[in-house]
Biopython code that builds the backbone (N, CA, C, O; Angstrom):
import numpy as np
from Bio.PDB.StructureBuilder import StructureBuilder

atoms = [
    (1, "MET", "N", (11.219, 16.908, -6.356)),
    (1, "MET", "CA", (10.642, 16.183, -7.483)),
    (1, "MET", "C", (11.045, 14.719, -7.400)),
    (1, "MET", "O", (10.554, 13.984, -6.543)),
    (2, "CYS", "N", (11.942, 14.291, -8.295)),
    (2, "CYS", "CA", (12.331, 12.877, -8.308)),
    (2, "CYS", "C", (13.842, 12.737, -8.210)),
    (2, "CYS", "O", (14.440, 11.917, -8.906)),
    (3, "GLN", "N", (14.458, 13.538, -7.345)),
    (3, "GLN", "CA", (15.914, 13.517, -7.237)),
    (3, "GLN", "C", (16.426, 12.144, -6.827)),
    (3, "GLN", "O", (17.505, 11.728, -7.248)),
    (4, "GLY", "N", (15.651, 11.441, -6.005)),
    (4, "GLY", "CA", (16.089, 10.140, -5.510)),
    (4, "GLY", "C", (16.209, 9.101, -6.610)),
    (4, "GLY", "O", (16.943, 8.123, -6.461)),
    (5, "LEU", "N", (15.489, 9.303, -7.726)),
    (5, "LEU", "CA", (15.511, 8.303, -8.787)),
    (5, "LEU", "C", (16.516, 8.621, -9.879)),
    (5, "LEU", "O", (16.637, 7.875, -10.851)),
    (6, "ILE", "N", (17.245, 9.734, -9.725)),
    (6, "ILE", "CA", (18.230, 10.092, -10.738)),
    (6, "ILE", "C", (19.277, 8.986, -10.862)),
    (6, "ILE", "O", (19.759, 8.691, -11.955)),
    (7, "ASP", "N", (19.622, 8.377, -9.720)),
    (7, "ASP", "CA", (20.622, 7.319, -9.725)),
    (7, "ASP", "C", (20.136, 6.093, -10.486)),
    (7, "ASP", "O", (20.940, 5.336, -11.030)),
    (8, "PHE", "N", (18.820, 5.896, -10.524)),
    (8, "PHE", "CA", (18.258, 4.708, -11.174)),
    (8, "PHE", "C", (17.850, 4.999, -12.613)),
    (8, "PHE", "O", (17.608, 4.078, -13.392)),
    (9, "GLY", "N", (17.774, 6.266, -12.961)),
    (9, "GLY", "CA", (17.386, 6.636, -14.320)),
    (9, "GLY", "C", (15.995, 7.241, -14.355)),
    (9, "GLY", "O", (15.130, 6.873, -13.561)),
    (10, "ASN", "N", (15.780, 8.173, -15.281)),
    (10, "ASN", "CA", (14.496, 8.869, -15.363)),
    (10, "ASN", "C", (13.373, 7.975, -15.856)),
    (10, "ASN", "O", (12.202, 8.345, -15.764)),
    (11, "LYS", "N", (13.717, 6.794, -16.381)),
    (11, "LYS", "CA", (12.686, 5.899, -16.906)),
    (11, "LYS", "C", (11.656, 5.562, -15.837)),
    (11, "LYS", "O", (10.455, 5.538, -16.104)),
    (12, "PHE", "N", (12.137, 5.302, -14.622)),
    (12, "PHE", "CA", (11.232, 4.950, -13.531)),
    (12, "PHE", "C", (10.367, 6.144, -13.148)),
    (12, "PHE", "O", (9.173, 5.993, -12.888)),
    (13, "ALA", "N", (10.961, 7.312, -13.115)),
    (13, "ALA", "CA", (10.238, 8.512, -12.710)),
    (13, "ALA", "C", (9.136, 8.846, -13.717)),
    (13, "ALA", "O", (8.054, 9.296, -13.339)),
    (14, "GLU", "N", (9.422, 8.621, -15.001)),
    (14, "GLU", "CA", (8.447, 8.959, -16.032)),
    (14, "GLU", "C", (7.310, 7.946, -16.074)),
    (14, "GLU", "O", (6.155, 8.308, -16.300)),
    (15, "ASN", "N", (7.640, 6.677, -15.856)),
    (15, "ASN", "CA", (6.637, 5.623, -15.984)),
    (15, "ASN", "C", (5.890, 5.365, -14.688)),
    (15, "ASN", "O", (4.740, 4.927, -14.709)),
    (16, "PHE", "N", (6.536, 5.635, -13.558)),
    (16, "PHE", "CA", (5.915, 5.333, -12.271)),
    (16, "PHE", "C", (6.021, 6.519, -11.311)),
    (16, "PHE", "O", (6.843, 6.500, -10.395)),
    (17, "PRO", "N", (5.190, 7.558, -11.516)),
    (17, "PRO", "CA", (5.233, 8.742, -10.640)),
    (17, "PRO", "C", (4.975, 8.397, -9.180)),
    (17, "PRO", "O", (5.566, 8.999, -8.283)),
    (18, "LYS", "N", (4.082, 7.419, -8.937)),
    (18, "LYS", "CA", (3.798, 7.032, -7.558)),
    (18, "LYS", "C", (5.020, 6.368, -6.943)),
    (18, "LYS", "O", (5.336, 6.589, -5.774)),
    (19, "TYR", "N", (5.705, 5.553, -7.740)),
    (19, "TYR", "CA", (6.914, 4.887, -7.255)),
    (19, "TYR", "C", (7.987, 5.916, -6.943)),
    (19, "TYR", "O", (8.786, 5.744, -6.022)),
    (20, "CYS", "N", (7.993, 6.987, -7.723)),
    (20, "CYS", "CA", (8.952, 8.070, -7.505)),
    (20, "CYS", "C", (8.766, 8.656, -6.115)),
    (20, "CYS", "O", (9.737, 8.836, -5.380)),
    (21, "VAL", "N", (7.539, 8.952, -5.756)),
    (21, "VAL", "CA", (7.250, 9.511, -4.435)),
    (21, "VAL", "C", (7.615, 8.511, -3.354)),
    (21, "VAL", "O", (8.169, 8.879, -2.318)),
    (22, "TYR", "N", (7.301, 7.236, -3.599)),
    (22, "TYR", "CA", (7.598, 6.182, -2.628)),
    (22, "TYR", "C", (9.101, 6.076, -2.406)),
    (22, "TYR", "O", (9.554, 5.921, -1.273)),
    (23, "ALA", "N", (9.868, 6.158, -3.480)),
    (23, "ALA", "CA", (11.325, 6.081, -3.378)),
    (23, "ALA", "C", (11.878, 7.286, -2.625)),
    (23, "ALA", "O", (12.813, 7.159, -1.835)),
    (24, "GLU", "N", (11.298, 8.444, -2.874)),
    (24, "GLU", "CA", (11.742, 9.651, -2.178)),
    (24, "GLU", "C", (11.555, 9.503, -0.677)),
    (24, "GLU", "O", (12.411, 9.915, 0.107)),
    (25, "ILE", "N", (10.426, 8.908, -0.275)),
    (25, "ILE", "CA", (10.154, 8.706, 1.151)),
    (25, "ILE", "C", (11.173, 7.747, 1.750)),
    (25, "ILE", "O", (11.681, 7.981, 2.846)),
    (26, "LEU", "N", (11.474, 6.661, 1.028)),
    (26, "LEU", "CA", (12.443, 5.684, 1.527)),
    (26, "LEU", "C", (13.817, 6.319, 1.668)),
    (26, "LEU", "O", (14.507, 6.108, 2.665)),
    (27, "LEU", "N", (14.216, 7.107, 0.656)),
    (27, "LEU", "CA", (15.527, 7.754, 0.705)),
    (27, "LEU", "C", (15.589, 8.742, 1.858)),
    (27, "LEU", "O", (16.613, 8.853, 2.533)),
    (28, "HIS", "N", (14.495, 9.461, 2.083)),
    (28, "HIS", "CA", (14.453, 10.437, 3.170)),
    (28, "HIS", "C", (14.614, 9.737, 4.514)),
    (28, "HIS", "O", (15.330, 10.223, 5.390)),
    (29, "LYS", "N", (13.948, 8.596, 4.677)),
    (29, "LYS", "CA", (14.054, 7.846, 5.928)),
    (29, "LYS", "C", (15.472, 7.331, 6.115)),
    (29, "LYS", "O", (15.991, 7.321, 7.231)),
    (30, "ARG", "N", (16.102, 6.902, 5.019)),
    (30, "ARG", "CA", (17.474, 6.394, 5.110)),
    (30, "ARG", "C", (18.426, 7.511, 5.510)),
    (30, "ARG", "O", (19.360, 7.296, 6.284)),
    (31, "PHE", "N", (18.182, 8.715, 4.975)),
    (31, "PHE", "CA", (19.027, 9.849, 5.336)),
    (31, "PHE", "C", (18.862, 10.181, 6.811)),
    (31, "PHE", "O", (19.830, 10.534, 7.485)),
    (32, "GLU", "N", (17.640, 10.067, 7.310)),
    (32, "GLU", "CA", (17.390, 10.360, 8.725)),
    (32, "GLU", "C", (18.103, 9.353, 9.612)),
    (32, "GLU", "O", (18.647, 9.712, 10.656)),
    (33, "LYS", "N", (18.099, 8.089, 9.193)),
    (33, "LYS", "CA", (18.737, 7.043, 9.992)),
    (33, "LYS", "C", (20.257, 7.082, 9.831)),
    (33, "LYS", "O", (20.993, 6.536, 10.654)),
    (34, "GLY", "N", (20.714, 7.729, 8.768)),
    (34, "GLY", "CA", (22.150, 7.826, 8.542)),
    (34, "GLY", "C", (22.739, 6.589, 7.882)),
    (34, "GLY", "O", (23.955, 6.396, 7.891)),
    (35, "THR", "N", (21.873, 5.746, 7.304)),
    (35, "THR", "CA", (22.363, 4.531, 6.659)),
    (35, "THR", "C", (22.780, 4.808, 5.220)),
    (35, "THR", "O", (23.496, 4.015, 4.608)),
    (36, "LEU", "N", (22.326, 5.936, 4.689)),
    (36, "LEU", "CA", (22.673, 6.288, 3.317)),
    (36, "LEU", "C", (23.466, 7.590, 3.324)),
    (36, "LEU", "O", (22.933, 8.648, 3.656)),
    (37, "LYS", "N", (24.729, 7.505, 2.958)),
    (37, "LYS", "CA", (25.586, 8.695, 2.980)),
    (37, "LYS", "C", (26.188, 8.923, 1.610)),
    (37, "LYS", "O", (26.443, 7.981, 0.860)),
    (38, "ARG", "N", (26.413, 10.207, 1.288)),
    (38, "ARG", "CA", (27.012, 10.532, -0.009)),
    (38, "ARG", "C", (28.260, 11.367, 0.200)),
    (38, "ARG", "O", (28.918, 11.748, -0.769)),
]
sb = StructureBuilder()
sb.init_structure("model")
sb.init_model(0)
sb.init_chain("A")
sb.init_seg("    ")
for serial, (resi, resn, name, xyz) in enumerate(atoms, 1):
    if name == "N":
        sb.init_residue(resn, " ", resi, " ")
    sb.init_atom(name, np.array(xyz, "f"), 0.0, 1.0, " ", f" {name:<3s}", serial, name[0])
structure = sb.get_structure()
């Protein structure tokens, strides 16, 4: 769903569903590259 936007707040996910998907893609790419670690 919008797990990637939890850090930024649900406001973005509720108001910008397309942005939510876009952010998920960016986060997924970062995880693949290993630049984003938790």
